[in-house]
N, C-alpha and C positions, 0 to 999 in steps of 0.2 A: 455504958450499959446497953445502948441501942446497938452498937457494933457487936458486942458479945452475943446478944439475942439473934442478930442476923446470921452470924457465923454458926450458931447453934442450929438455926433453922435449916441452913444449907447442909450441915452435917446430917440432920435428920432425913432430908430429902435423899442424900446419897445413900444412907443406910437403907431407906425404904426401897430405892431402886435396886440395890444389891439383893435384897430379900425377894423382891418380885421376880427379878431375873432368874433366880435359882429355882423358882417354883413354877415357871411357865416357859414357853418357847420364845418369849419376846423380851426385849429390853424396854424398860419404862424410862422415858426422858421427860424433862421439864424445860420448856422454852418460855422465857419471859419477854413479853412485848409490852414495854412500859411497866405498868402495874399489874397487867393481866398475865396470868400463867396459863400455859397450854400443856396439857398432859398427853404425851405421845407414846403409843405402843408400837415399837419398831419390831416387826415380825418378818421383815423382808428376807428372802433367800434362805429360808430355814427348812426347805423340803416339805412344807406343810401340805396336807391333803384335806384339811378341815379348818374351820374357824375356831381358834382357841376359846375355851369357855371359862377359863380361870383368870382372865385379866381384870384389873381394877374396873369397877363399873362406871367410874367417873372419867374415863379416858375421853379426850376430845378428838384425837387423831389415831386412826388405826391403819398401819401400813403393812399390807399382806402381799406386796408386789414380789414378783420373781419366785413364786412357789408353785405348787402342783395342784391347786384347787380345780376341780372339774365342775363343781356346782356350788351354789350358796343355798343350803337347805333352809326349809321353812323355819322362821324364828331363830335362826342360829346367831343372829345379832341383836336379839330383842333385849338382852341385858344391858346393852351399851347405849342407853337413851341420851347420853350427853354427847354422843359422837357428832362431830361437825364435818369431818373429812374421812372418807374411806377410799383407800387405794388398793385395788386388786389387779393392777396392770401386770402383764406378762405372767399369766397363769395359763390354765388349760380349760377355762370356763366354757361350757357348752350349754348348760341348763340353768335357768333361774326359776325359782318358785314364785307363785303369786304373793307369798309372804316372806320372800327373801329379805326385804327391808322393813319388816314389821317392827314398829317401835322406834324407828330412827327419825323422829319428827323434827329433830334439830339439824339433820344432815344438810350441808350446803354444797359440798364438793364430792363428786363420785367419779372415780377414774377406773374404767373397765377396759381400757385400750389394750391392744395386743393380746387378744384372746381368740376364742372360736365361737363367739356369739353371732348366730345368723339372724340378720334383720328380718328374714322371712317368717321365723317362728319362735325366736327367743324372748320376744317382748309381748306380754299379755296386757290387756286393758287395765288390769288390777295392779300390775307390777309397781308402778311409780306412785300409786295413790298415797302410801304412807310418807313419801318424801317429796311432796309437792313444792316444798320451799327450796329445792335445789337451785343454785345459781350457776353451777358449772357441771356439765356432763360430758365426759370424754369416752367415746366408744369407738375410736378410730382403730384401724388395723385389725379388724375382725373378719371381714368378708373375704372369701377365697376368690380367685380369678374365675369369672363366669365362663360357661361354655358357649353361651349364646349372647353375642353382643348386640343383637337387634331387638331383643325382648325388653319391653317396658318393665320397670321395677317400681312397685308401689311401696313407699315407705310406710311403716306402721304408725300412722298418725293417731290411731286409737290409743296407743301407749304414750306417745310423747305429748299429746294435747294437753295433759294436766300440768305439764311443767311450764307454767306461765311466768315464772320468775327467773328463768334462765338468762344469764348474760353471756355465757360461753357454751357453744355446742360443737363438739368434735365428732365427726361421723364419716363413714366411708361413702364414696361416690360411685354409683353403679352406672352402666353404659347409657341407659335411657331412663333417667330418674323421673318419678312422679311423686311430688310432694303434695299432700292433701291440705285442705283448708285449716286443719288443726295447727299447722305450723304458724299460721297468722296470729295465733293467740299468744305467741312469745313476744310480747310487746317491749320487753326489756333486753332482748337479744342484741348484743353489740359485736360479738366476735363469732364468726362462722368458719370453721376449719374442716376441710375435707381431706381425707387421706385414703390410702389404698384406692387410688382413683382409676376407674376403668371407663371413664366418660368417653363417648363417641359423638355426642351431640349436645351442644349448649344452645338451647333455643330461647326465644322470647318468653316462653311459658315455663322454663325450668324453675326459676325462683319467684314466680308470680305470686305464689301463696305464702311466701315468707313475709314477716313484718318488715316495714320500711326502716326499722330502728337500727339495722345492721350497719356498723361503721368499719368493720374489718372483715375482708373476705380472703381466705387462703384456699386456692385451688391448684395444688402443686403436683408435679410429676405424673400427669396423665399422659403417658408416653407409649402405651401399647398400641394406640391407634391414632390416626389423624382426627383431631377434634373439630368437627364442623360447628361453626358459630353463626349466630344471627346478631345483627348490630345492636339491638336493644335488649340483649339478654340481661344486662345489669341494671336496667331501668327501675326494677323494684327496690333498689338500694340507693336512693337519692342522697343519702348522707354519708356515703362511703368515703373514708379517708385513707384506708390502706387496701391496696389490691396486690395480691401476690399470686402470679400465674407461673412462677419459675418451673421450667421443665415440663410444661403442658404443651404438647405439640399441636399448635393451631396456626402457626406462621405469624411472624411479627406484624405483617400488614393487617391481618385479621384481628390480632390481639389489640392493636392500637385503634381499630374501629370500634371496639367495645367501650372505649372511653367517651363516646359521644355524650352520655348523660352528664359528664363532669366538665364540659367545656366552660371555661371562665370561672371555675371553682378552685378551691384550695384543697390540696391533698398532701398527706404526710409521706406516703410511700406508693410508688408504682414499680412493681418488679415484673418485668416481662423478659427476664433473662432466659435464654435457651428455649424459647417457644418455637424457633425454627430449627430444623435439623436435616441432615443429609437424607435421613430415612423417609422424609416427606417431600423431598425435592421433586418439583415438577415444573412444567412450562408456566402454569398459572401461579405457582408458589415457589419461585426459585430460591435455593439456599443462598447463592451468591447474589446479594441484594444491594441495589443502589437506592438509598433513601431519597424520596422525592417530597416536595411540599404537600402533595395530596396524602401521602402515607402518614405524615405527622400533623395533619391539620387539626386533629383533636388534642394530641399531646402538647403541642406548642402553646395552646391557649390556657393550659392549666398551671397554676402556681404549685410547683412540686418541690418538696424538700429532698427526697431520696429517690433517685431514678436508676434502675438497673436495665441496661440494654445489652448485657453481655451474651456472648456465644450465639449470635444470631446470623453469622455469615455476612455481616455488613462489609462491603468492599469500597463504597464511595457514597457521596451524598451531593445532591444538587443544591444550587444556591437557594436560600430561603427555606431550608428544611431542617436538618439535624441540629444546627446550632442557632436557629432563629426563634428562640423562645420569646413569648410575649413578656415573661417575667423571669429572666435569668437570675435576678437578685434573690429568688426564692430557693434556688438550689443549694444544698449543703453537701450532698454526696452523689457522685456520678460514676457509674461503672460502664466502661466500654470494653471490658476484658474479653479476650478470646474471639475477637473479630479479625478482619483482614483490612484494617482501615488505617490510612495515614491521615493524621489530623489536619495538616496544613499543606496546601499546594497553591499554585498561583491563581487558580480560579476562585478560591474561597478564603484566601488569607485574610482579607479585610473583615469578612464575616466572623471567622473564629476569633480574631483579635478583638472584635467588638463584643463577642460573647464573654470572653474571659475578663474583659474590662468591666462589664456590667455584673458579672457573677460575684458580687461583693461578699457573699456569705459562704462561698464554696470552701469546704474543709478537706474533702478528699476526692481524688481523681484516680480511678483504676484504669490504666491503659496497658495492662500487662497482657502477655500472650497474643499480641497482634503480630502476625507474620505477613508481610507484604512482599511477595516474590514475583509480582507481575509488573510490567512496564507502566509507569505513570507518565503520561504524555506531557503534562504541564506541571510536573513537580518543581518545587522551588530550587533554583540553582545558585541564586545569589541574593544578597540584600545589603545595600550600601549602609543602611542605618546601623547594622550590627557588624559590618566589615567581616562577613563570614560567607564562604562560598561552599558549594557542594552539599547543601542541606536545606532543611526547612526549620522554621522556628515558631514558637508560640510564647506569649508573655502570660505567665500565670498570675492570678490575683494574690495579693498579700495575705489574704485570709487562709490560703491553702496550708494545711498541716500535714497532709499525707499525699504523696505521689508515688504510684506503683507503675513502673514501666519495665518490670522484670520480664525476661523472655520475650521481649518485643524485638523483632528483627525486620528491618527495612532493607531488603537486598538491593533495591534499585537505587538507593541513595548512599553516598559515601558516609554521610553523617547526619544524625538527627540532633539538633541542638535545642535545648529548652532553657530560656532565659527567665529568671525571676525578676520581678519589679524591684526598684530600689528600696521600696518600703518593706520588703520581706526580709 
């Protein structure tokens, strides 16, 4: 009897979905999370220029992404008081009314990314008042490329200050950003994600007004200019566990200096891949880089699980630097992809062998796209223990699950041999 009733209920839901789909621009779907049901209005990619008004009033999620909305008119969403998530990404939004979100007191997630909403004038002090319980706000990829990279930009704290329950904020990064004291009210903010990044200066003052609660910082692909940095720029985030600077051109040596606040701490991820580039090559910040102990003095002291040093022009490393971590046992994933580095030669063979012996949790090593086409004076030419000549060798830990050495070419050596331990 119970099974018959359950089947009957599902049939009723399917029938109801069909009827609603025929009477509006959207599909109505039900997703069950345990015993809780979530009612979703799927209106994405329908060519809509307005918010549909004939949807069920008890929908929990409204997906209006990939349409042609240019504005959200006053009270156009007021009938959907049960709404918990609103997605209007990839539209043509330019204007928001003071009452655009009127009645959405239960809204927790708002995605307005990939639109045309200018931070200079699109956000009024009244805009977010009805939705003060938001936990996730995504307004990335809205700002156009600025004409003046030297001008300070004041972020509209008068609008964002009421969002004190945010745990995620995605926003664009202007060249010389000024964040007001209102951002310090976001006491629950954990994840801060910048996109459409035009940054030219990351100073000790840049994040000073943010709450210290931030645990994940993503500042990626700021590559239109050389980003000048100050060493204590990240000090406002003492609890940071994830730092992703991939593709932000500030040079590897400067990026690693930013890690000063996290010496002797635990971090989940440090991504400083492609922070050096030929376009910013100079005598002070050379693209062809030899890693020294001073460059990695902060990095080596941190217990890191995931480390990305890819595409940074690394050609060599001195003793006591690249593979001299205080806690190699912490590493799970290491990427050296896209450099010009040979792992082992006669000057550092013992050091790298010690590193891999102690890296007991290492699961993946990416050594792909390393092209060594210059002469290495002290490259390994023989090793009696392995009865191999004409190459270099490393012993990898038994924990390793993935090794990527694709497109790695060592022109100066006849052979590169990688031996696995007997336990593997």
